[in-house]
N, CA, C, O and the ligand as a Tripos MOL2 file, in Angstrom:
@<TRIPOS>MOLECULE
protein
  273   271    69     0     0
PROTEIN
NO_CHARGES

@<TRIPOS>ATOM
      1 N         116.3850   16.2350   97.5300 N.3       1 MET1
      2 CA        115.1740   15.6390   98.0720 C.3       1 MET1
      3 C         113.9700   16.1680   97.3050 C.2       1 MET1
      4 O         113.8290   17.3730   97.0970 O.2       1 MET1
      5 N         113.1180   15.2620   96.8950 N.am      2 PHE2
      6 CA        111.8650   15.6200   96.2720 C.3       2 PHE2
      7 C         110.7390   15.2360   97.2160 C.2       2 PHE2
      8 O         110.8700   14.2860   97.9890 O.2       2 PHE2
      9 N         109.6480   15.9590   97.1570 N.am      3 TYR3
     10 CA        108.5180   15.6190   98.0070 C.3       3 TYR3
     11 C         107.2130   15.9750   97.3100 C.2       3 TYR3
     12 O         107.1840   16.7500   96.3540 O.2       3 TYR3
     13 N         106.1410   15.3880   97.8140 N.am      4 VAL4
     14 CA        104.8000   15.6880   97.3530 C.3       4 VAL4
     15 C         104.1800   16.6050   98.3860 C.2       4 VAL4
     16 O         104.2970   16.3640   99.5880 O.2       4 VAL4
     17 N         103.5220   17.6550   97.9250 N.am      5 LYS5
     18 CA        102.9140   18.6240   98.8400 C.3       5 LYS5
     19 C         101.4320   18.7330   98.5400 C.2       5 LYS5
     20 O         101.0290   18.8810   97.3860 O.2       5 LYS5
     21 N         100.6280   18.6600   99.5830 N.am      6 GLN6
     22 CA         99.1860   18.7960   99.4150 C.3       6 GLN6
     23 C          98.6420   19.7290  100.4970 C.2       6 GLN6
     24 O          98.8410   19.4890  101.6880 O.2       6 GLN6
     25 N          97.9650   20.7780  100.0830 N.am      7 THR7
     26 CA         97.3280   21.6610  101.0440 C.3       7 THR7
     27 C          95.9560   21.0920  101.3840 C.2       7 THR7
     28 O          95.1120   20.9110  100.5060 O.2       7 THR7
     29 N          95.7450   20.8140  102.6620 N.am      8 ILE8
     30 CA         94.4840   20.2470  103.1180 C.3       8 ILE8
     31 C          93.4750   21.3540  103.3950 C.2       8 ILE8
     32 O          92.3180   21.2790  102.9800 O.2       8 ILE8
     33 N          93.9330   22.3830  104.1060 N.am      9 ASN9
     34 CA         93.1040   23.5550  104.3680 C.3       9 ASN9
     35 C          94.0400   24.7270  104.6930 C.2       9 ASN9
     36 O          95.2510   24.5980  104.5140 O.2       9 ASN9
     37 N          93.5200   25.8580  105.1620 N.am     10 ASP10
     38 CA         94.3390   27.0480  105.3940 C.3      10 ASP10
     39 C          95.4470   26.8320  106.4150 C.2      10 ASP10
     40 O          96.4540   27.5400  106.3820 O.2      10 ASP10
     41 N          95.2890   25.8840  107.3090 N.am     11 SER11
     42 CA         96.2850   25.6870  108.3650 C.3      11 SER11
     43 C          97.0000   24.3480  108.3010 C.2      11 SER11
     44 O          97.8050   24.0350  109.1790 O.2      11 SER11
     45 N          96.7210   23.5610  107.2860 N.am     12 LEU12
     46 CA         97.3490   22.2440  107.2140 C.3      12 LEU12
     47 C          97.8600   21.9270  105.8150 C.2      12 LEU12
     48 O          97.1160   21.9300  104.8340 O.2      12 LEU12
     49 N          99.1520   21.6570  105.7660 N.am     13 GLU13
     50 CA         99.7930   21.2630  104.5110 C.3      13 GLU13
     51 C         100.6210   20.0080  104.8060 C.2      13 GLU13
     52 O         101.3110   19.9420  105.8230 O.2      13 GLU13
     53 N         100.5500   19.0350  103.9310 N.am     14 ILE14
     54 CA        101.2950   17.7900  104.1300 C.3      14 ILE14
     55 C         102.4090   17.7060  103.0910 C.2      14 ILE14
     56 O         102.1840   17.9210  101.9000 O.2      14 ILE14
     57 N         103.6010   17.3930  103.5590 N.am     15 ARG15
     58 CA        104.7360   17.1470  102.6740 C.3      15 ARG15
     59 C         105.2550   15.7580  102.9610 C.2      15 ARG15
     60 O         105.5020   15.4020  104.1140 O.2      15 ARG15
     61 N         105.4200   14.9750  101.9150 N.am     16 VAL16
     62 CA        105.9320   13.6140  102.0490 C.3      16 VAL16
     63 C         107.1000   13.4520  101.0770 C.2      16 VAL16
     64 O         106.9460   13.6510   99.8720 O.2      16 VAL16
     65 N         108.2650   13.0900  101.6070 N.am     17 GLU17
     66 CA        109.4250   12.8750  100.7670 C.3      17 GLU17
     67 C         109.1640   11.7060   99.8220 C.2      17 GLU17
     68 O         108.5580   10.7060  100.2070 O.2      17 GLU17
     69 N         109.6250   11.8440   98.5930 N.am     18 VAL18
     70 CA        109.4860   10.7820   97.6030 C.3      18 VAL18
     71 C         110.7530    9.9220   97.6400 C.2      18 VAL18
     72 O         111.8700   10.4140   97.4780 O.2      18 VAL18
     73 N         110.5420    8.6450   97.8540 N.am     19 HIS19
     74 CA        111.6390    7.6830   97.8720 C.3      19 HIS19
     75 C         111.3000    6.5520   96.9090 C.2      19 HIS19
     76 O         110.2450    6.5530   96.2760 O.2      19 HIS19
     77 N         112.2100    5.5910   96.8080 N.am     20 ASP20
     78 CA        111.9680    4.4860   95.8820 C.3      20 ASP20
     79 C         110.9920    3.4570   96.4390 C.2      20 ASP20
     80 O         110.6590    2.4880   95.7580 O.2      20 ASP20
     81 N         110.5270    3.6610   97.6800 N.am     21 ASP21
     82 CA        109.6060    2.6780   98.2660 C.3      21 ASP21
     83 C         108.3030    3.2760   98.7760 C.2      21 ASP21
     84 O         107.5650    2.6130   99.5050 O.2      21 ASP21
     85 N         108.0050    4.5340   98.4000 N.am     22 ASN22
     86 CA        106.7510    5.1100   98.8760 C.3      22 ASN22
     87 C         105.9140    5.7570   97.7670 C.2      22 ASN22
     88 O         105.1050    6.6490   98.0200 O.2      22 ASN22
     89 N         106.1260    5.2920   96.5440 N.am     23 VAL23
     90 CA        105.3090    5.7320   95.4300 C.3      23 VAL23
     91 C         104.5390    4.5150   94.9060 C.2      23 VAL23
     92 O         105.1110    3.4480   94.6850 O.2      23 VAL23
     93 N         103.2440    4.6990   94.7150 N.am     24 PHE24
     94 CA        102.3830    3.5770   94.3370 C.3      24 PHE24
     95 C         101.4770    3.9570   93.1810 C.2      24 PHE24
     96 O         101.2110    5.1310   92.9220 O.2      24 PHE24
     97 N         101.0170    2.9290   92.5030 N.am     25 THR25
     98 CA         99.9710    3.0810   91.5010 C.3      25 THR25
     99 C          99.0610    1.8540   91.6510 C.2      25 THR25
    100 O          99.3170    0.9790   92.4780 O.2      25 THR25
    101 N          98.0210    1.8040   90.8570 N.am     26 THR26
    102 CA         97.1530    0.6260   90.9000 C.3      26 THR26
    103 C          97.2020   -0.0790   89.5560 C.2      26 THR26
    104 O          97.2520    0.5600   88.5050 O.2      26 THR26
    105 N          97.1890   -1.3970   89.6040 N.am     27 CYS27
    106 CA         97.1950   -2.2180   88.3930 C.3      27 CYS27
    107 C          95.9160   -1.9040   87.5930 C.2      27 CYS27
    108 O          94.8200   -1.9440   88.1520 O.2      27 CYS27
    109 N          96.0440   -1.5940   86.3050 N.am     28 PRO28
    110 CA         94.8550   -1.2730   85.5120 C.3      28 PRO28
    111 C          93.9310   -2.4640   85.2660 C.2      28 PRO28
    112 O          92.7780   -2.2680   84.8840 O.2      28 PRO28
    113 N          94.4030   -3.6860   85.4740 N.am     29 ASP29
    114 CA         93.5490   -4.8600   85.2810 C.3      29 ASP29
    115 C          92.7680   -5.2230   86.5340 C.2      29 ASP29
    116 O          91.5460   -5.3650   86.4770 O.2      29 ASP29
    117 N          93.4580   -5.3770   87.6790 N.am     30 CYS30
    118 CA         92.7960   -5.8800   88.8870 C.3      30 CYS30
    119 C          92.6850   -4.8470   90.0100 C.2      30 CYS30
    120 O          91.9640   -5.0760   90.9820 O.2      30 CYS30
    121 N          93.3800   -3.7250   89.8940 N.am     31 GLY31
    122 CA         93.2580   -2.6650   90.8810 C.3      31 GLY31
    123 C          94.1370   -2.8200   92.1030 C.2      31 GLY31
    124 O          94.0520   -2.0020   93.0190 O.2      31 GLY31
    125 N          94.9860   -3.8490   92.1500 N.am     32 VAL32
    126 CA         95.8430   -4.0360   93.3110 C.3      32 VAL32
    127 C          96.9090   -2.9270   93.3330 C.2      32 VAL32
    128 O          97.3290   -2.4250   92.2900 O.2      32 VAL32
    129 N          97.3200   -2.5710   94.5180 N.am     33 GLU33
    130 CA         98.3300   -1.5210   94.6910 C.3      33 GLU33
    131 C          99.7010   -2.0610   94.3040 C.2      33 GLU33
    132 O         100.0820   -3.1620   94.7030 O.2      33 GLU33
    133 N         100.4290   -1.2850   93.5330 N.am     34 VAL34
    134 CA        101.7630   -1.6800   93.0590 C.3      34 VAL34
    135 C         102.7550   -0.5980   93.4590 C.2      34 VAL34
    136 O         102.5610    0.5730   93.1310 O.2      34 VAL34
    137 N         103.8250   -0.9810   94.1710 N.am     35 CYS35
    138 CA        104.8860   -0.0550   94.5450 C.3      35 CYS35
    139 C         105.7930    0.1270   93.3210 C.2      35 CYS35
    140 O         106.1320   -0.8440   92.6440 O.2      35 CYS35
    141 N         106.1760    1.3590   93.0460 N.am     36 VAL36
    142 CA        106.9940    1.6150   91.8600 C.3      36 VAL36
    143 C         108.1520    2.5500   92.2000 C.2      36 VAL36
    144 O         107.9750    3.5700   92.8660 O.2      36 VAL36
    145 N         109.3330    2.1780   91.7280 N.am     37 ASP37
    146 CA        110.5030    3.0280   91.8540 C.3      37 ASP37
    147 C         110.4710    3.9750   90.6550 C.2      37 ASP37
    148 O         110.8640    3.5940   89.5530 O.2      37 ASP37
    149 N         110.0030    5.2110   90.8670 N.am     38 ILE38
    150 CA        109.8040    6.1040   89.7260 C.3      38 ILE38
    151 C         111.1130    6.5100   89.0610 C.2      38 ILE38
    152 O         111.1230    6.8260   87.8710 O.2      38 ILE38
    153 N         112.2190    6.5080   89.8050 N.am     39 SER39
    154 CA        113.4910    6.8450   89.1620 C.3      39 SER39
    155 C         113.8510    5.7840   88.1200 C.2      39 SER39
    156 O         114.3740    6.1030   87.0520 O.2      39 SER39
    157 N         113.5650    4.5220   88.4430 N.am     40 GLU40
    158 CA        113.8240    3.4410   87.4860 C.3      40 GLU40
    159 C         112.8240    3.5060   86.3270 C.2      40 GLU40
    160 O         113.1900    3.3490   85.1620 O.2      40 GLU40
    161 N         111.5570    3.7410   86.6730 N.am     41 LEU41
    162 CA        110.5200    3.7800   85.6500 C.3      41 LEU41
    163 C         110.7860    4.8640   84.6040 C.2      41 LEU41
    164 O         110.6510    4.6260   83.4040 O.2      41 LEU41
    165 N         111.1590    6.0360   85.0640 N.am     42 PHE42
    166 CA        111.3320    7.1640   84.1380 C.3      42 PHE42
    167 C         112.7210    7.2640   83.5430 C.2      42 PHE42
    168 O         113.0030    8.1830   82.7740 O.2      42 PHE42
    169 N         113.5920    6.3300   83.8890 N.am     43 SER43
    170 CA        114.9470    6.3800   83.3600 C.3      43 SER43
    171 C         114.9820    6.0680   81.8620 C.2      43 SER43
    172 O         115.9840    6.3340   81.1990 O.2      43 SER43
    173 N         113.8780    5.4970   81.3190 N.am     44 ASP44
    174 CA        113.8720    5.1880   79.8860 C.3      44 ASP44
    175 C         113.6110    6.4220   79.0250 C.2      44 ASP44
    176 O         113.7600    6.3730   77.8040 O.2      44 ASP44
    177 N         113.2230    7.5260   79.6610 N.am     45 GLY45
    178 CA        112.9960    8.7640   78.9110 C.3      45 GLY45
    179 C         111.7030    8.7650   78.1270 C.2      45 GLY45
    180 O         111.4280    9.7380   77.4240 O.2      45 GLY45
    181 N         110.8940    7.7190   78.2140 N.am     46 GLU46
    182 CA        109.6530    7.6470   77.4440 C.3      46 GLU46
    183 C         108.4090    7.6060   78.3300 C.2      46 GLU46
    184 O         107.3370    8.0500   77.9180 O.2      46 GLU46
    185 N         108.5490    7.0740   79.5410 N.am     47 SER47
    186 CA        107.3940    6.9790   80.4360 C.3      47 SER47
    187 C         107.0360    8.3620   80.9630 C.2      47 SER47
    188 O         107.8850    9.2500   81.0340 O.2      47 SER47
    189 N         105.7740    8.5340   81.3300 N.am     48 ASP48
    190 CA        105.3540    9.7970   81.9220 C.3      48 ASP48
    191 C         104.3020    9.5320   82.9970 C.2      48 ASP48
    192 O         103.7650    8.4280   83.0850 O.2      48 ASP48
    193 N         104.0130   10.5360   83.8070 N.am     49 LEU49
    194 CA        103.1100   10.3590   84.9450 C.3      49 LEU49
    195 C         101.6810   10.0490   84.5330 C.2      49 LEU49
    196 O         100.9530    9.4300   85.3090 O.2      49 LEU49
    197 N         101.2510   10.4540   83.3440 N.am     50 TYR50
    198 CA         99.8500   10.3210   82.9800 C.3      50 TYR50
    199 C          99.5780    9.1990   81.9820 C.2      50 TYR50
    200 O          98.4720    8.6610   81.9440 O.2      50 TYR50
    201 N         100.5650    8.8460   81.1830 N.am     51 GLY51
    202 CA        100.3320    7.8610   80.1370 C.3      51 GLY51
    203 C         100.9400    6.4940   80.4130 C.2      51 GLY51
    204 O         100.8940    5.6100   79.5570 O.2      51 GLY51
    205 N         101.5070    6.3140   81.5960 N.am     52 THR52
    206 CA        102.1830    5.0560   81.9180 C.3      52 THR52
    207 C         101.3580    4.2710   82.9210 C.2      52 THR52
    208 O         100.9420    4.8040   83.9490 O.2      52 THR52
    209 N         101.1220    2.9940   82.6150 N.am     53 ALA53
    210 CA        100.4050    2.1050   83.5330 C.3      53 ALA53
    211 C         101.3160    0.9280   83.8610 C.2      53 ALA53
    212 O         102.0720    0.4560   83.0120 O.2      53 ALA53
    213 N         101.2330    0.4690   85.0900 N.am     54 LEU54
    214 CA        102.0210   -0.6850   85.5240 C.3      54 LEU54
    215 C         101.0790   -1.7850   85.9920 C.2      54 LEU54
    216 O         100.1970   -1.5560   86.8200 O.2      54 LEU54
    217 N         101.2800   -2.9760   85.4530 N.am     55 PHE55
    218 CA        100.4870   -4.1340   85.8640 C.3      55 PHE55
    219 C         101.1640   -4.7990   87.0490 C.2      55 PHE55
    220 O         102.3880   -4.7510   87.1730 O.2      55 PHE55
    221 N         100.3830   -5.4170   87.9190 N.am     56 CYS56
    222 CA        100.9230   -6.1600   89.0440 C.3      56 CYS56
    223 C         101.6050   -7.4290   88.5170 C.2      56 CYS56
    224 O         101.4770   -7.7570   87.3380 O.2      56 CYS56
    225 N         102.3150   -8.1260   89.3730 N.am     57 ALA57
    226 CA        103.0670   -9.3130   88.9540 C.3      57 ALA57
    227 C         102.1380  -10.3810   88.3730 C.2      57 ALA57
    228 O         102.4610  -11.0000   87.3590 O.2      57 ALA57
    229 N         100.9930  -10.5970   89.0100 N.am     58 GLU58
    230 CA        100.0690  -11.6320   88.5280 C.3      58 GLU58
    231 C          99.4980  -11.2870   87.1600 C.2      58 GLU58
    232 O          99.4430  -12.1460   86.2810 O.2      58 GLU58
    233 N          99.0740  -10.0490   86.9700 N.am     59 CYS59
    234 CA         98.4990   -9.6550   85.6840 C.3      59 CYS59
    235 C          99.5830   -9.6100   84.6120 C.2      59 CYS59
    236 O          99.3250   -9.9460   83.4570 O.2      59 CYS59
    237 N         100.7890   -9.1990   84.9850 N.am     60 SER60
    238 CA        101.9020   -9.2070   84.0230 C.3      60 SER60
    239 C         102.1570  -10.6310   83.5570 C.2      60 SER60
    240 O         102.3590  -10.8730   82.3680 O.2      60 SER60
    241 N         102.1470  -11.5760   84.4970 N.am     61 LYS61
    242 CA        102.3790  -12.9820   84.1640 C.3      61 LYS61
    243 C         101.2720  -13.4980   83.2390 C.2      61 LYS61
    244 O         101.5580  -14.1600   82.2410 O.2      61 LYS61
    245 N         100.0180  -13.2010   83.5650 N.am     62 SER62
    246 CA         98.8890  -13.6480   82.7440 C.3      62 SER62
    247 C          98.9730  -13.0780   81.3290 C.2      62 SER62
    248 O          98.7390  -13.7830   80.3470 O.2      62 SER62
    249 N          99.3110  -11.7840   81.2410 N.am     63 ARG63
    250 CA         99.3970  -11.1530   79.9190 C.3      63 ARG63
    251 C         100.5340  -11.7470   79.1050 C.2      63 ARG63
    252 O         100.4130  -11.9220   77.8920 O.2      63 ARG63
    253 N         101.6380  -12.0560   79.7730 N.am     64 LEU64
    254 CA        102.7920  -12.6520   79.0900 C.3      64 LEU64
    255 C         102.4350  -14.0490   78.5960 C.2      64 LEU64
    256 O         102.8040  -14.4290   77.4840 O.2      64 LEU64
    257 N         101.7130  -14.8200   79.4250 N.am     65 GLU65
    258 CA        101.3350  -16.1790   79.0370 C.3      65 GLU65
    259 C         100.3680  -16.1660   77.8500 C.2      65 GLU65
    260 O         100.3890  -17.0790   77.0250 O.2      65 GLU65
    261 N          99.5150  -15.1290   77.7590 N.am     66 GLU66
    262 CA         98.5870  -15.0130   76.6310 C.3      66 GLU66
    263 C          99.3430  -14.7660   75.3280 C.2      66 GLU66
    264 O          98.9350  -15.2200   74.2600 O.2      66 GLU66
    265 N         100.4430  -14.0430   75.4390 N.am     67 ILE67
    266 CA        101.2380  -13.7220   74.2450 C.3      67 ILE67
    267 C         102.0200  -14.9310   73.7710 C.2      67 ILE67
    268 O         102.1550  -15.1610   72.5700 O.2      67 ILE67
    269 N         102.5410  -15.7120   74.7310 N.am     68 LEU68
    270 CA        103.4090  -16.8350   74.3550 C.3      68 LEU68
    271 C         102.6340  -18.0830   73.9920 C.2      68 LEU68
    272 O         103.2310  -19.1050   73.6560 O.2      68 LEU68
    273 ZN         96.7780   -6.8520   88.4620 Zn       69 ZN69
@<TRIPOS>BOND
     1     1     2 1
     2     2     3 1
     3     3     4 2
     4     3     5 am
     5     5     6 1
     6     6     7 1
     7     7     8 2
     8     7     9 am
     9     9    10 1
    10    10    11 1
    11    11    12 2
    12    11    13 am
    13    13    14 1
    14    14    15 1
    15    15    16 2
    16    15    17 am
    17    17    18 1
    18    18    19 1
    19    19    20 2
    20    19    21 am
    21    21    22 1
    22    22    23 1
    23    23    24 2
    24    23    25 am
    25    25    26 1
    26    26    27 1
    27    27    28 2
    28    27    29 am
    29    29    30 1
    30    30    31 1
    31    31    32 2
    32    31    33 am
    33    33    34 1
    34    34    35 1
    35    35    36 2
    36    35    37 am
    37    37    38 1
    38    38    39 1
    39    39    40 2
    40    39    41 am
    41    41    42 1
    42    42    43 1
    43    43    44 2
    44    43    45 am
    45    45    46 1
    46    46    47 1
    47    47    48 2
    48    47    49 am
    49    49    50 1
    50    50    51 1
    51    51    52 2
    52    51    53 am
    53    53    54 1
    54    54    55 1
    55    55    56 2
    56    55    57 am
    57    57    58 1
    58    58    59 1
    59    59    60 2
    60    59    61 am
    61    61    62 1
    62    62    63 1
    63    63    64 2
    64    63    65 am
    65    65    66 1
    66    66    67 1
    67    67    68 2
    68    67    69 am
    69    69    70 1
    70    70    71 1
    71    71    72 2
    72    71    73 am
    73    73    74 1
    74    74    75 1
    75    75    76 2
    76    75    77 am
    77    77    78 1
    78    78    79 1
    79    79    80 2
    80    79    81 am
    81    81    82 1
    82    82    83 1
    83    83    84 2
    84    83    85 am
    85    85    86 1
    86    86    87 1
    87    87    88 2
    88    87    89 am
    89    89    90 1
    90    90    91 1
    91    91    92 2
    92    91    93 am
    93    93    94 1
    94    94    95 1
    95    95    96 2
    96    95    97 am
    97    97    98 1
    98    98    99 1
    99    99   100 2
   100    99   101 am
   101   101   102 1
   102   102   103 1
   103   103   104 2
   104   103   105 am
   105   105   106 1
   106   106   107 1
   107   107   108 2
   108   107   109 am
   109   109   110 1
   110   110   111 1
   111   111   112 2
   112   111   113 am
   113   113   114 1
   114   114   115 1
   115   115   116 2
   116   115   117 am
   117   117   118 1
   118   118   119 1
   119   119   120 2
   120   119   121 am
   121   121   122 1
   122   122   123 1
   123   123   124 2
   124   123   125 am
   125   125   126 1
   126   126   127 1
   127   127   128 2
   128   127   129 am
   129   129   130 1
   130   130   131 1
   131   131   132 2
   132   131   133 am
   133   133   134 1
   134   134   135 1
   135   135   136 2
   136   135   137 am
   137   137   138 1
   138   138   139 1
   139   139   140 2
   140   139   141 am
   141   141   142 1
   142   142   143 1
   143   143   144 2
   144   143   145 am
   145   145   146 1
   146   146   147 1
   147   147   148 2
   148   147   149 am
   149   149   150 1
   150   150   151 1
   151   151   152 2
   152   151   153 am
   153   153   154 1
   154   154   155 1
   155   155   156 2
   156   155   157 am
   157   157   158 1
   158   158   159 1
   159   159   160 2
   160   159   161 am
   161   161   162 1
   162   162   163 1
   163   163   164 2
   164   163   165 am
   165   165   166 1
   166   166   167 1
   167   167   168 2
   168   167   169 am
   169   169   170 1
   170   170   171 1
   171   171   172 2
   172   171   173 am
   173   173   174 1
   174   174   175 1
   175   175   176 2
   176   175   177 am
   177   177   178 1
   178   178   179 1
   179   179   180 2
   180   179   181 am
   181   181   182 1
   182   182   183 1
   183   183   184 2
   184   183   185 am
   185   185   186 1
   186   186   187 1
   187   187   188 2
   188   187   189 am
   189   189   190 1
   190   190   191 1
   191   191   192 2
   192   191   193 am
   193   193   194 1
   194   194   195 1
   195   195   196 2
   196   195   197 am
   197   197   198 1
   198   198   199 1
   199   199   200 2
   200   199   201 am
   201   201   202 1
   202   202   203 1
   203   203   204 2
   204   203   205 am
   205   205   206 1
   206   206   207 1
   207   207   208 2
   208   207   209 am
   209   209   210 1
   210   210   211 1
   211   211   212 2
   212   211   213 am
   213   213   214 1
   214   214   215 1
   215   215   216 2
   216   215   217 am
   217   217   218 1
   218   218   219 1
   219   219   220 2
   220   219   221 am
   221   221   222 1
   222   222   223 1
   223   223   224 2
   224   223   225 am
   225   225   226 1
   226   226   227 1
   227   227   228 2
   228   227   229 am
   229   229   230 1
   230   230   231 1
   231   231   232 2
   232   231   233 am
   233   233   234 1
   234   234   235 1
   235   235   236 2
   236   235   237 am
   237   237   238 1
   238   238   239 1
   239   239   240 2
   240   239   241 am
   241   241   242 1
   242   242   243 1
   243   243   244 2
   244   243   245 am
   245   245   246 1
   246   246   247 1
   247   247   248 2
   248   247   249 am
   249   249   250 1
   250   250   251 1
   251   251   252 2
   252   251   253 am
   253   253   254 1
   254   254   255 1
   255   255   256 2
   256   255   257 am
   257   257   258 1
   258   258   259 1
   259   259   260 2
   260   259   261 am
   261   261   262 1
   262   262   263 1
   263   263   264 2
   264   263   265 am
   265   265   266 1
   266   266   267 1
   267   267   268 2
   268   267   269 am
   269   269   270 1
   270   270   271 1
   271   271   272 2
@<TRIPOS>SUBSTRUCTURE
     1 MET1         2 RESIDUE 1 A MET
     2 PHE2         6 RESIDUE 1 A PHE
     3 TYR3        10 RESIDUE 1 A TYR
     4 VAL4        14 RESIDUE 1 A VAL
     5 LYS5        18 RESIDUE 1 A LYS
     6 GLN6        22 RESIDUE 1 A GLN
     7 THR7        26 RESIDUE 1 A THR
     8 ILE8        30 RESIDUE 1 A ILE
     9 ASN9        34 RESIDUE 1 A ASN
    10 ASP10       38 RESIDUE 1 A ASP
    11 SER11       42 RESIDUE 1 A SER
    12 LEU12       46 RESIDUE 1 A LEU
    13 GLU13       50 RESIDUE 1 A GLU
    14 ILE14       54 RESIDUE 1 A ILE
    15 ARG15       58 RESIDUE 1 A ARG
    16 VAL16       62 RESIDUE 1 A VAL
    17 GLU17       66 RESIDUE 1 A GLU
    18 VAL18       70 RESIDUE 1 A VAL
    19 HIS19       74 RESIDUE 1 A HIS
    20 ASP20       78 RESIDUE 1 A ASP
    21 ASP21       82 RESIDUE 1 A ASP
    22 ASN22       86 RESIDUE 1 A ASN
    23 VAL23       90 RESIDUE 1 A VAL
    24 PHE24       94 RESIDUE 1 A PHE
    25 THR25       98 RESIDUE 1 A THR
    26 THR26      102 RESIDUE 1 A THR
    27 CYS27      106 RESIDUE 1 A CYS
    28 PRO28      110 RESIDUE 1 A PRO
    29 ASP29      114 RESIDUE 1 A ASP
    30 CYS30      118 RESIDUE 1 A CYS
    31 GLY31      122 RESIDUE 1 A GLY
    32 VAL32      126 RESIDUE 1 A VAL
    33 GLU33      130 RESIDUE 1 A GLU
    34 VAL34      134 RESIDUE 1 A VAL
    35 CYS35      138 RESIDUE 1 A CYS
    36 VAL36      142 RESIDUE 1 A VAL
    37 ASP37      146 RESIDUE 1 A ASP
    38 ILE38      150 RESIDUE 1 A ILE
    39 SER39      154 RESIDUE 1 A SER
    40 GLU40      158 RESIDUE 1 A GLU
    41 LEU41      162 RESIDUE 1 A LEU
    42 PHE42      166 RESIDUE 1 A PHE
    43 SER43      170 RESIDUE 1 A SER
    44 ASP44      174 RESIDUE 1 A ASP
    45 GLY45      178 RESIDUE 1 A GLY
    46 GLU46      182 RESIDUE 1 A GLU
    47 SER47      186 RESIDUE 1 A SER
    48 ASP48      190 RESIDUE 1 A ASP
    49 LEU49      194 RESIDUE 1 A LEU
    50 TYR50      198 RESIDUE 1 A TYR
    51 GLY51      202 RESIDUE 1 A GLY
    52 THR52      206 RESIDUE 1 A THR
    53 ALA53      210 RESIDUE 1 A ALA
    54 LEU54      214 RESIDUE 1 A LEU
    55 PHE55      218 RESIDUE 1 A PHE
    56 CYS56      222 RESIDUE 1 A CYS
    57 ALA57      226 RESIDUE 1 A ALA
    58 GLU58      230 RESIDUE 1 A GLU
    59 CYS59      234 RESIDUE 1 A CYS
    60 SER60      238 RESIDUE 1 A SER
    61 LYS61      242 RESIDUE 1 A LYS
    62 SER62      246 RESIDUE 1 A SER
    63 ARG63      250 RESIDUE 1 A ARG
    64 LEU64      254 RESIDUE 1 A LEU
    65 GLU65      258 RESIDUE 1 A GLU
    66 GLU66      262 RESIDUE 1 A GLU
    67 ILE67      266 RESIDUE 1 A ILE
    68 LEU68      270 RESIDUE 1 A LEU
    69 ZN69       273 GROUP 0 **** ****
């Protein structure tokens, strides 16, 4: 089990288990929240927490249509 831990103050600490359905990022184009399965994302061995951006479905579609 992996979890995220954040100390709020001297008497409060929050721990949240990391699962494939509770990790999110925001689309760099429109800012919409995107749920991401980080085990799948990082399975390529090249993605990282700071240099990887994920576009939402709509922005991904628009970007793909611009290329084609
Ligand atoms: Zn978007």
